[in-house]
C-alpha positions in Angstrom: 0.0 0.0 0.0 1.3 3.4 -1.0 0.5 6.6 1.0 1.0 9.9 -0.8 1.2 12.7 1.8 0.2 16.3 1.4 2.8 18.4 -0.5 5.7 20.0 1.4 4.6 18.5 4.7 7.4 18.4 7.3 8.2 15.5 9.7 7.8 18.0 12.5 4.2 18.9 11.5 1.6 17.7 14.0 -0.4 16.0 11.2 2.7 14.1 10.1 3.6 13.1 13.7 0.0 11.8 14.4 -0.1 9.9 11.1 3.3 8.2 11.7 2.3 7.3 15.2 -0.8 5.5 13.9 1.1 3.7 11.1 3.9 2.5 13.4 1.5 0.6 15.6 0.1 -1.4 12.7 0.8 -5.1 13.2 2.8 -7.0 10.6 3.5 -3.8 8.6 6.8 -2.2 7.8 7.1 1.4 6.8 9.4 2.7 4.0 9.8 6.4 3.4 10.6 8.1 0.1 10.9 11.7 -1.0 10.2 12.9 -4.5 11.7 16.3 -5.3 9.9 18.4 -7.9 10.5 21.8 -9.3 8.0 23.5 -7.0 7.3 21.1 -4.2 8.6 18.1 -2.2 6.4 15.1 -2.0 6.6 12.4 0.7 5.6 8.9 0.1 5.2 6.1 2.7 5.1 2.5 1.6 3.3 0.0 3.8 4.9 -3.4 3.3 3.7 -6.7 4.7 0.1 -7.6 5.8 -1.8 -4.7 4.2 -4.7 -6.6 2.6 -6.9 -6.2 5.6 -6.2 -2.4 6.0 -9.0 -0.1 5.0 -8.1 2.4 2.3 -10.7 4.8 3.7 -9.3 4.7 7.2 -5.8 5.2 6.1 -6.8 8.1 3.7 -8.5 9.8 6.7 -5.2 10.2 8.5 -4.4 13.9 8.7 -1.1 13.9 6.7 -2.4 11.6 3.9 -3.6 13.0 0.6 -4.1 9.7 -1.3 -3.8 5.9 -0.9 -3.0 3.5 -3.6 -3.0 -0.3 -3.4 0.1 -1.4 -5.3 1.0 -4.6 -7.1 4.0 -6.8 -6.3 6.2 -5.6 -9.1 7.7 -2.1 -9.4 6.3 -1.1 -6.0 8.1 2.2 -5.9 8.6 3.1 -9.6 5.4 1.6 -10.8 2.3 3.6 -11.8 -0.1 1.1 -10.4 -2.7 2.1 -12.9 -2.7 5.7 -11.6 -2.1 7.8 -14.7 -2.2 11.1 -12.8 0.7 10.1 -10.4 3.7 12.4 -10.5 6.6 11.2 -12.7 10.3 11.9 -12.7 12.4 14.4 -10.7 14.1 17.8 -10.7 17.9 18.0 -11.0 20.3 20.9 -11.6 17.5 23.2 -12.7 16.0 20.7 -15.2 12.9 18.6 -15.1 13.4 14.9 -16.0 9.9 13.5 -16.3 7.5 11.8 -18.8 6.6 15.2 -20.4 10.1 16.5 -21.1 12.7 15.9 -23.8 16.5 16.3 -23.3 19.2 15.6 -25.9 22.4 14.1 -24.4 24.8 14.4 -27.4 28.4 13.7 -26.7 31.4 11.3 -26.7 30.8 7.6 -26.1 34.3 7.6 -24.8 36.3 10.6 -23.7 39.6 10.6 -25.5 41.4 14.0 -25.2 40.6 17.6 -24.0 40.6 19.0 -27.5 37.7 16.8 -28.7 35.8 17.2 -25.4 36.1 21.0 -25.8 35.1 21.0 -29.4 32.0 18.9 -28.5 31.0 21.3 -25.7 31.5 24.4 -27.9 29.1 22.8 -30.4 26.6 22.0 -27.7 26.6 25.5 -26.3 26.3 27.0 -29.8 23.1 24.9 -30.3 21.6 25.8 -27.0 22.1 22.3 -25.4 23.1 22.0 -21.7 23.4 18.2 -21.4 25.9 15.7 -22.8 27.2 12.2 -22.5 30.9 11.6 -21.6 32.2 8.1 -21.2 35.1 7.9 -18.7 34.7 4.3 -17.7 34.1 1.9 -20.6 33.4 -1.8 -20.0 34.3 -3.7 -23.2 33.7 -7.1 -24.5 37.3 -7.4 -25.7 39.7 -7.2 -22.7 42.3 -5.6 -24.9 40.1 -2.8 -26.1 40.3 0.7 -24.7 38.6 0.8 -21.3 38.4 4.5 -20.8 40.6 7.1 -19.1 38.7 6.7 -15.8 39.4 9.2 -13.1 42.3 10.8 -14.9 40.0 12.6 -17.3 37.4 13.7 -14.8 39.1 17.0 -13.8 39.3 18.5 -17.3 35.9 17.1 -18.3 34.2 18.8 -15.4 36.3 22.1 -15.8 35.2 22.2 -19.5 31.6 21.5 -18.5 31.6 24.5 -16.3 33.3 26.7 -18.9 30.6 25.9 -21.5 27.5 25.9 -19.1 26.9 22.2 -19.3 24.4 21.4 -16.5 24.3 17.6 -16.6 26.6 14.8 -17.9 25.5 11.2 -18.3 28.5 9.1 -17.3 28.7 5.3 -17.0 30.0 3.8 -13.9 30.9 0.1 -13.5 32.0 0.0 -9.9 31.1 1.6 -6.6 34.5 3.3 -6.4 33.7 5.2 -9.6 31.0 7.1 -7.8 33.5 8.2 -5.2 36.0 9.3 -7.9 33.3 11.3 -9.6 32.2 12.9 -6.4 35.7 13.9 -5.4 36.5 15.3 -8.9 33.3 17.3 -8.9 34.1 18.8 -5.5 37.6 19.6 -6.5 36.3 21.4 -9.6 33.7 23.4 -7.5 30.7 21.4 -8.6 30.3 23.0 -12.0 27.7 20.5 -13.2 25.7 17.5 -12.3 26.2 13.8 -13.2 23.7 11.1 -14.0 25.2 7.8 -13.0 24.7 5.6 -16.1 24.4 1.8 -15.6 25.3 0.0 -18.8 23.5 -3.0 -20.3 26.2 -5.4 -19.0 25.6 -4.2 -15.5 21.8 -4.2 -15.5 21.7 -7.2 -13.2 24.8 -6.3 -11.2 22.7 -6.1 -8.1 25.5 -5.0 -5.8 26.2 -2.0 -8.0 22.5 -1.2 -8.2 22.2 -1.2 -4.4 25.3 1.0 -4.1 23.9 3.6 -6.5 20.5 3.3 -4.9 21.8 4.0 -1.4 23.0 7.5 -2.4 20.6 10.3 -3.3 23.1 12.9 -4.6 23.1 11.6 -8.2 20.2 10.4 -10.4 20.6 7.1 -12.2 20.1 6.1 -15.8 19.6 2.3 -16.2 20.0 0.7 -19.6 17.9 -2.3 -20.5 19.8 -5.5 -20.3 20.5 -6.7 -23.9 19.6 -10.3 -23.2 16.8 -10.2 -20.6 13.1 -9.4 -20.7 11.7 -5.9 -20.2 10.1 -7.0 -16.9 13.5 -8.2 -15.7 15.1 -4.9 -16.6 12.3 -2.9 -14.9 12.8 -4.9 -11.8 16.5 -4.0 -11.9 15.5 -0.4 -11.8 13.4 -1.2 -8.8 16.5 -2.3 -7.0 17.7 1.3 -7.2 14.5 2.7 -5.9 14.1 0.1 -3.1 17.6 1.0 -1.8 16.4 4.7 -1.6 17.1 6.4 -4.9 13.9 6.8 -7.0 15.5 9.4 -9.3 15.8 6.8 -12.1 15.6 7.1 -15.9 15.1 3.9 -17.9 16.9 3.6 -21.2 16.0 1.4 -24.2 19.1 0.6 -26.2 18.1 -2.3 -28.4 18.0 -6.0 -27.8 20.9 -8.4 -28.8 19.4 -10.5 -31.5 20.2 -11.6 -35.0 16.7 -10.6 -35.9 17.8 -7.0 -35.8 20.5 -7.4 -38.4 22.0 -5.5 -40.1 21.5 -3.1 -37.2 23.8 -3.7 -34.2 20.7 -4.6 -32.0 17.0 -5.0 -32.6 15.6 -1.5 -32.0 13.0 -1.6 -29.2 11.7 1.9 -29.2 8.1 0.8 -29.7 8.2 0.1 -25.9 8.7 3.7 -24.9 5.0 4.2 -24.2 4.9 0.8 -22.5 7.5 1.7 -20.0 5.7 5.0 -19.4 2.5 3.2 -18.8 4.0 0.6 -16.4 6.2 3.0 -14.4 6.8 6.6 -13.5 10.3 6.7 -14.9 11.3 9.1 -17.8 12.3 7.0 -20.8 15.5 7.4 -22.7 16.5 6.0 -26.0 20.0 5.2 -27.2 19.8 5.0 -31.0 23.6 4.9 -31.4 23.9 1.5 -29.7 20.7 0.3 -31.2 21.5 0.9 -34.8 25.3 1.0 -34.5 26.1 2.4 -38.0 26.0 5.5 -40.2 24.1 3.8 -43.0 22.0 6.1 -45.1 18.5 5.2 -46.3 17.4 5.9 -49.9 15.7 9.1 -48.8 19.0 10.5 -47.7 18.4 10.2 -43.9 20.6 8.2 -41.7 18.9 5.0 -40.4 20.1 6.0 -37.0 18.2 9.3 -37.3 15.1 7.5 -38.5 15.2 5.3 -35.4 15.7 8.3 -33.1 12.7 10.1 -34.6 10.6 7.0 -34.1 11.5 6.9 -30.4 10.8 10.7 -30.0 7.5 10.4 -31.9 6.6 7.6 -29.4 7.2 10.0 -26.5 10.8 9.5 -25.5 12.0 11.9 -22.8 15.7 11.7 -23.4 18.0 10.8 -26.3 21.5 9.5 -25.6 23.4 9.8 -28.9 27.0 9.6 -30.0 28.7 12.6 -31.6 32.4 13.1 -32.2 34.5 15.9 -33.7 36.6 13.3 -35.6 34.8 9.9 -35.6 37.7 8.3 -37.5 39.9 9.1 -34.5 37.4 8.0 -31.9 38.7 5.3 -29.5 35.2 3.7 -29.1 32.3 3.3 -31.5 33.6 5.8 -34.1 31.7 4.2 -37.0 28.3 5.0 -35.4 29.1 8.5 -34.2 27.5 11.6 -35.9 29.8 14.5 -36.7 29.5 18.0 -35.3 28.5 19.3 -38.8 25.4 17.0 -38.4 24.4 18.3 -35.0 22.2 21.2 -36.4 20.2 19.0 -38.8 19.9 16.3 -36.1 18.4 18.8 -33.7 16.0 20.1 -36.4 14.9 16.5 -37.1 14.3 15.9 -33.4 12.3 19.2 -33.2 10.1 18.0 -36.0 9.6 14.6 -34.4 8.8 16.1 -31.0 6.2 18.5 -32.6 4.7 15.5 -34.3 4.4 13.6 -31.0 2.7 16.5 -29.3 0.3 16.9 -32.2 -0.5 13.2 -32.1 -1.2 13.4 -28.4 -3.5 16.4 -28.9 -5.4 14.7 -31.7 -6.2 11.7 -29.5 -7.1 13.8 -26.5 -9.5 15.8 -28.7 -11.0 12.8 -30.4 
């Protein structure tokens, strides 16, 4: 059972104290608290776990601090919608809303290589009015001899450049709990010029100890990529590991499924499930067309297949796009063949603007039908 409390209520308010006293005396029930930070208000949620089937929704809803009560299903207890389409989604971070109504483009380097390329990327982002990027410092690779990323050595100049060019948020993959500590230290040393979303790659979707570690901290949001060889439900339950440990600031990323059925694309594109994830959960949904398509092949109409796939995801309501760009793809240390060039950034953004407008018009048409 989920209890949504009145907005901005404090734990010292008499209504909160009285409500908590009543809940704590319930037999066979464990309380779990969560806070949801929005742009204008702070929401408190209390989850009643255990023998809740006999509890009266009306009686619990009558408690002075309670605004709404929802009976929840077994799966996705914290991140799930539980058939409540009006329930608040997403979170607020570094002045930006990440929810199921927003759209953010995270264009950047799959793998950070040198300061020159990072700066050229950020100059292009600023020139196009973007304030988010992806920058890979830690790179888990299938081949043990392949480039594994510069790690903590590149963090100081990446964060300094982010501050110089007004980049607010960087999506950065971590593969070990120690990486969070290195990022935290580097950000502090740089004066916290930007925020970081901790990206959990497809290989670590079921690395439950890493999920718990990222879930236990609340400083950084998390972006969880779908596991490339497991079901959607299994991947959504992996996201629930983050929330159950305490961090409900989670973005779910569709990045294609590993299957020969998707050939000649790198993976089988799964962007048709954008609205499905939004229906089942409250998470903003990201798409990663670069790792889904994995090439720069051009369709007969002159549009890159990667861009067609991206537009399909945006037209289905995606809230974030994680896409590879590079100033010199031929020199990229990771995934150069799939990276777009800086000269293509302008037309890519125009394409996404068209797709986003089409999505909003589609939604309006159905609402007015």
